[in-house]
C-alpha positions in Angstrom: 0.0 0.0 0.0 1.5 3.3 -1.1 1.1 6.4 1.1 0.9 9.0 -1.5 1.3 12.7 -0.6 -2.3 13.7 -0.8 -3.3 17.4 -0.3 -6.4 18.1 -2.3 -6.4 21.7 -3.3 -8.1 24.1 -5.7 -6.1 26.8 -7.4 -7.4 29.5 -9.8 -10.4 28.8 -12.1 -11.5 25.2 -11.7 -14.5 22.9 -12.0 -15.9 21.5 -8.8 -16.2 18.0 -10.3 -13.8 16.2 -12.6 -14.9 15.8 -16.2 -18.0 17.9 -15.8 -19.0 21.6 -15.8 -15.7 22.8 -17.2 -15.1 26.5 -16.9 -16.1 28.2 -20.1 -13.5 28.2 -22.8 -11.2 25.7 -21.1 -9.9 22.2 -21.8 -9.4 19.7 -19.1 -6.3 17.5 -18.7 -5.9 14.8 -16.1 -2.5 14.2 -14.6 -2.7 10.7 -12.9 -0.6 8.1 -11.4 -0.9 4.3 -11.5 -3.2 4.5 -14.5 -6.5 5.8 -13.2 -6.1 4.1 -9.8 -3.8 6.6 -8.1 -3.9 10.3 -7.1 -4.8 12.7 -9.9 -5.2 16.4 -10.7 -7.4 18.0 -13.3 -5.8 21.0 -15.1 -7.9 23.6 -17.0 -6.2 25.0 -20.0 -7.0 27.7 -22.5 -5.9 25.5 -25.4 -6.2 21.8 -26.2 -3.2 20.0 -24.7 -2.7 18.2 -28.0 -2.6 21.3 -30.1 1.1 20.8 -31.1 2.3 22.0 -34.5 5.6 20.0 -34.7 7.1 16.9 -33.2 10.7 15.7 -33.2 12.2 12.6 -31.5 11.4 9.0 -30.9 8.6 9.5 -28.4 5.4 10.2 -30.2 1.8 8.8 -30.8 1.9 6.0 -33.3 -0.7 4.1 -35.3 -0.5 0.8 -37.1 -2.7 -0.8 -39.7 -2.5 -4.5 -38.9 -4.6 -5.4 -41.9 -1.5 -4.7 -44.0 0.4 -7.5 -42.3 0.9 -10.5 -44.6 -0.7 -13.9 -43.8 1.5 -16.6 -42.2 1.0 -20.4 -42.1 -1.0 -22.0 -39.3 1.7 -21.4 -36.7 0.9 -18.7 -34.1 4.6 -18.5 -33.2 5.1 -16.9 -36.6 2.6 -14.2 -35.9 3.9 -10.6 -36.3 5.1 -9.1 -33.1 3.8 -5.6 -32.9 4.8 -4.5 -29.4 6.6 -6.1 -26.5 8.4 -5.7 -23.2 9.5 -8.1 -20.5 5.9 -8.8 -19.3 3.8 -8.8 -22.4 4.1 -9.8 -26.1 1.5 -8.2 -28.4 1.2 -10.1 -31.7 -1.2 -10.2 -34.7 -1.9 -13.6 -36.4 -3.2 -13.4 -39.9 -4.0 -17.0 -40.7 -6.4 -19.5 -42.3 -7.6 -23.1 -42.0 -6.3 -25.6 -39.6 -3.0 -25.7 -37.8 -0.8 -28.6 -38.7 0.7 -29.0 -35.2 -0.1 -28.4 -31.6 1.5 -25.6 -29.7 2.2 -25.0 -26.0 3.3 -21.6 -24.5 5.7 -22.2 -21.6 6.4 -18.4 -21.3 3.0 -17.3 -19.9 -0.8 -17.3 -20.3 -2.1 -16.5 -23.8 -5.0 -14.2 -24.5 -6.6 -14.7 -28.0 -9.0 -12.1 -29.4 -10.7 -13.2 -32.6 -11.0 -10.1 -34.8 -12.1 -11.9 -37.9 -13.2 -15.5 -38.6 -14.8 -18.5 -36.8 -13.9 -22.1 -36.2 -12.8 -24.3 -33.3 -10.2 -24.5 -30.6 -9.0 -28.0 -29.5 -6.9 -28.2 -26.4 -6.0 -30.4 -23.4 -9.4 -29.6 -21.9 -11.6 -30.4 -25.0 -13.3 -28.6 -27.8 -14.5 -25.0 -27.9 -16.2 -23.1 -30.8 -14.7 -19.7 -31.4 -16.0 -16.7 -33.4 -15.5 -13.0 -34.0 -15.5 -11.0 -30.8 -14.3 -13.9 -28.6 -11.6 -13.6 -26.0 -10.1 -16.9 -25.1 -7.7 -17.1 -22.1 -5.4 -20.1 -22.5 -3.4 -21.0 -19.3 0.3 -21.3 -19.6 1.4 -24.8 -20.6 -1.9 -25.8 -22.3 -1.6 -27.7 -25.5 -3.8 -26.3 -28.2 -4.6 -25.9 -31.9 -7.2 -24.1 -34.0 -9.3 -25.0 -37.0 -10.7 -21.9 -38.7 -13.4 -22.0 -41.4 -11.3 -20.1 -43.9 -9.3 -16.8 -43.2 -9.0 -15.5 -39.7 -7.3 -12.6 -37.9 -6.4 -13.0 -34.2 -4.8 -10.7 -31.7 -2.5 -12.6 -29.4 -1.5 -11.0 -26.0 0.9 -13.1 -23.9 1.3 -12.4 -20.2 5.0 -13.2 -20.2 5.9 -14.9 -16.9 2.4 -14.2 -15.6 -1.3 -15.1 -15.5 -4.6 -13.5 -16.4 -7.1 -12.9 -13.6 -10.4 -11.1 -13.2 -10.4 -7.6 -11.8 -11.7 -6.7 -8.4 -15.1 -5.1 -9.1 -15.2 -3.4 -5.7 -18.6 -2.0 -4.7 -20.0 -2.8 -8.1 -19.9 -6.5 -7.1 -18.6 -9.7 -8.7 -21.4 -9.8 -11.3 -20.7 -6.3 -12.8 -19.6 -5.9 -16.4 -20.0 -9.6 -17.0 -21.2 -12.4 -14.7 -18.5 -15.1 -14.4 -21.3 -17.6 -15.3 -21.1 -16.4 -18.9 -17.5 -17.8 -19.2 -17.5 -20.9 -21.3 -15.0 -23.7 -21.0 -14.0 -26.5 -23.5 -16.0 -29.6 -23.6 -15.0 -33.3 -24.1 -17.7 -33.7 -26.7 -18.1 -35.7 -30.0 -15.9 -33.2 -31.9 -13.1 -33.6 -29.4 -13.3 -37.4 -29.4 -13.4 -37.5 -33.2 -10.0 -35.8 -33.5 -8.3 -38.3 -31.2 -6.1 -41.1 -32.7 -8.1 -44.3 -33.1 -7.1 -47.2 -31.0 -4.5 -49.4 -32.7 -3.4 -46.7 -35.2 -0.3 -44.5 -35.3 -0.4 -40.8 -36.1 2.7 -38.6 -35.9 1.8 -35.4 -34.0 4.1 -32.5 -33.3 3.9 -30.1 -30.4 5.8 -26.8 -30.9 6.7 -25.5 -27.4 7.7 -21.8 -26.9 10.0 -21.2 -24.0 12.1 -18.0 -23.6 10.7 -17.1 -27.0 12.5 -20.0 -28.6 10.8 -23.0 -30.2 11.3 -26.7 -29.5 9.4 -29.5 -31.2 8.2 -32.7 -29.5 6.8 -35.5 -31.7 4.3 -38.2 -30.5 3.1 -41.3 -32.3 -0.5 -40.3 -31.4 -2.5 -37.1 -30.9 -1.7 -36.1 -27.2 -5.1 -34.4 -27.0 -6.5 -37.7 -25.8 -8.1 -36.7 -22.4 -11.3 -38.6 -21.5 -12.2 -36.2 -18.6 -11.0 -33.6 -16.2 -12.0 -31.8 -13.0 -10.6 -28.7 -11.3 -10.7 -24.9 -11.4 -8.0 -24.3 -14.0 -9.1 -24.2 -17.7 -9.3 -22.0 -20.8 -12.3 -19.7 -20.8 -14.2 -17.9 -23.5 -15.8 -14.5 -23.2 -17.5 -12.7 -26.1 -17.7 -8.9 -26.2 -21.5 -9.1 -26.6 -21.6 -10.5 -23.1 -20.0 -7.4 -21.6 -22.3 -4.9 -20.0 -20.3 -1.8 -19.3 -20.5 0.3 -16.2 -22.2 3.7 -17.0 -22.9 7.0 -15.4 -25.2 9.5 -17.1 -23.6 12.4 -15.2 -19.9 11.5 -15.4 -17.5 10.2 -18.1 -16.0 7.1 -16.5 -12.2 6.4 -17.0 -11.0 3.4 -19.0 -10.2 1.5 -15.8 -14.0 1.1 -15.3 -14.0 -1.2 -18.3 -11.2 -3.5 -17.1 -11.8 -7.0 -18.4 -8.6 -8.9 -17.4 -5.6 -8.1 -15.2 -2.1 -9.5 -15.3 1.0 -8.7 -13.2 2.2 -5.6 -15.1 -0.7 -4.7 -17.4 -4.5 -4.7 -17.8 -6.9 -5.4 -20.6 -10.0 -3.2 -21.0 -12.9 -3.6 -23.5 -14.9 -0.7 -24.9 -18.4 -1.7 -26.1 -21.4 0.3 -27.2 -23.0 2.3 -24.4 -25.3 5.4 -24.1 -23.6 8.8 -24.0 -23.8 10.8 -20.8 -26.9 12.8 -20.7 -26.0 15.5 -18.1 -25.6 18.8 -19.9 -22.3 19.6 -18.3 -20.7 16.1 -18.4 -18.0 15.3 -21.0 -19.1 12.9 -23.7 -15.7 12.0 -25.0 -12.5 10.8 -23.3 -10.8 13.5 -21.4 -7.3 14.6 -22.1 -4.9 12.8 -19.9 -1.2 12.1 -19.3 -1.4 8.5 -18.0 2.1 9.0 -16.8 2.8 5.5 -15.5 1.4 3.4 -18.4 1.8 2.9 -22.1 -1.6 2.8 -23.8 -2.5 0.6 -26.7 -5.9 0.3 -28.4 -6.9 -2.2 -31.0 -10.0 -1.2 -32.9 -12.2 -4.2 -33.6 -15.5 -2.9 -35.0 -17.8 0.2 -35.3 -17.3 3.9 -35.5 -14.5 5.1 -33.2 -15.9 8.4 -31.9 -12.8 9.8 -30.4 -10.5 9.1 -33.3 -10.3 10.3 -36.9 -9.2 8.1 -39.8 -9.0 5.0 -37.6 -10.7 1.8 -38.8 -11.2 -1.8 -37.8 -7.9 -3.7 -37.6 -5.8 -0.7 -36.6 -3.9 0.0 -33.4 -3.0 3.2 -31.7 0.0 3.4 -29.4 0.4 6.3 -27.0 3.5 5.8 -24.9 3.8 7.5 -21.5 5.3 11.0 -21.5 2.8 13.3 -23.2 -0.9 14.2 -23.0 -3.3 12.6 -25.4 -7.1 12.6 -26.0 -9.8 13.2 -28.5 -9.1 14.3 -32.0 -10.4 17.8 -33.0 -13.6 16.5 -34.7 -14.5 14.5 -31.6 -13.7 17.5 -29.4 -16.4 19.4 -31.2 -18.9 16.9 -29.7 -17.4 16.9 -26.2 -20.7 18.3 -24.7 -23.2 17.6 -27.5 -22.7 14.3 -29.2 -24.2 13.7 -32.6 -25.9 10.5 -31.5 -27.3 8.9 -28.4 -24.8 6.1 -27.9 -21.3 5.0 -28.9 -20.8 2.4 -31.6 -17.4 0.9 -31.1 -15.8 -2.3 -30.0 -12.1 -2.0 -29.0 -9.5 -3.7 -26.9 -7.2 -1.6 -24.7 -3.9 -2.7 -23.2 -2.4 -0.5 -20.5 1.2 -1.6 -19.8 3.1 -0.5 -16.7 6.5 -0.9 -18.4 7.7 0.8 -21.6 6.8 -1.1 -24.8 9.1 -1.6 -27.7 7.8 -1.7 -31.3 8.5 -4.9 -33.2 10.1 -5.1 -36.7 7.1 -4.4 -38.8 7.0 -4.3 -42.7 7.0 -1.0 -44.4 3.5 0.5 -44.8 2.1 -0.9 -41.6 2.7 2.2 -39.5 1.1 5.6 -40.4 4.0 8.0 -39.8 1.6 11.0 -40.1 -0.5 9.9 -37.2 1.3 12.4 -34.9 -0.1 15.2 -36.9 -3.7 14.0 -36.7 -4.5 16.4 -33.8 -3.6 19.5 -35.9 -6.3 21.6 -37.5 -5.8 22.8 -41.1 -4.8 26.3 -39.8 -2.2 24.9 -37.4 -0.8 22.6 -40.0 -0.5 25.4 -42.5 1.3 27.6 -40.0 3.8 24.9 -39.3 4.8 24.4 -42.9 
């Protein structure tokens, strides 16, 4: 438990309530620690904190179009690594059909998010149907393979050296956001039994094991997914984004931490799903400008219209490292108090990483180098030339 220096004060012209009733002509910026869980201060500025006209140096907002990544064979260990640090590996797997081998991740739990496609997961625990919008948490050491019905795109987020857990819902209760009863587990059903090696027959089956990010292959004369039953409280689980019921407040724009879906040792996963806009006249209707000084923020855009971003579409990723303020683009800022519709229409997956992320070796054309300029208005852009 940290004993922060906490001296709540008000200086100058300020709102009485964060994210609501901003002083006329001001823009709010939150300076916060420990993501949105620690102490914070709201600053009120005369200009948008993202109204820069030039940017030089390696620290900058970045955007990647993962749809431009080429397809690989049915081996998730060949998936393109987009971002990484010592505690998380963030990869994008553009694949199709059935894997020709089993895999096992000995480095940490794996979180799959199915962006496009449908099919089946076969693992130690049985068979599980998977489809667009599914999260699948695969515990470390589990053997698994997929069979997709055609092409598929899958986001893979490894909790390196760690595990995925559910967040503490606090006063909202254990059934808030999603009831754990909606989590599905694999079944030892007819489909699982049908893929097992028949008695008396031989079938060479390879298991590609990743440990310390290096691959070893073990070959069996039978399919080792041959379980006949299991019991216990450790198993892969499936959660679809349609089963997420977000926390809402009609008078206050909740921070991203209110939408936490899974937690690991040094990062969290949040999910943004459609919800009504705030209806209080003075409440912000778009994300507030914030520094998020202790975390790197990554958002994968799955489906819908992303109301706080311009020129961002499904399959794209934005990366806002710690060290500078970020927030809504100029067009979204125009709707900060009067949105053009009654509810949001977006599905997105957010990763907040406590440790600095490195960018992987991505092919040319995947990153949009002009993303840093997307907060500039035409007038500011012209003045900078």
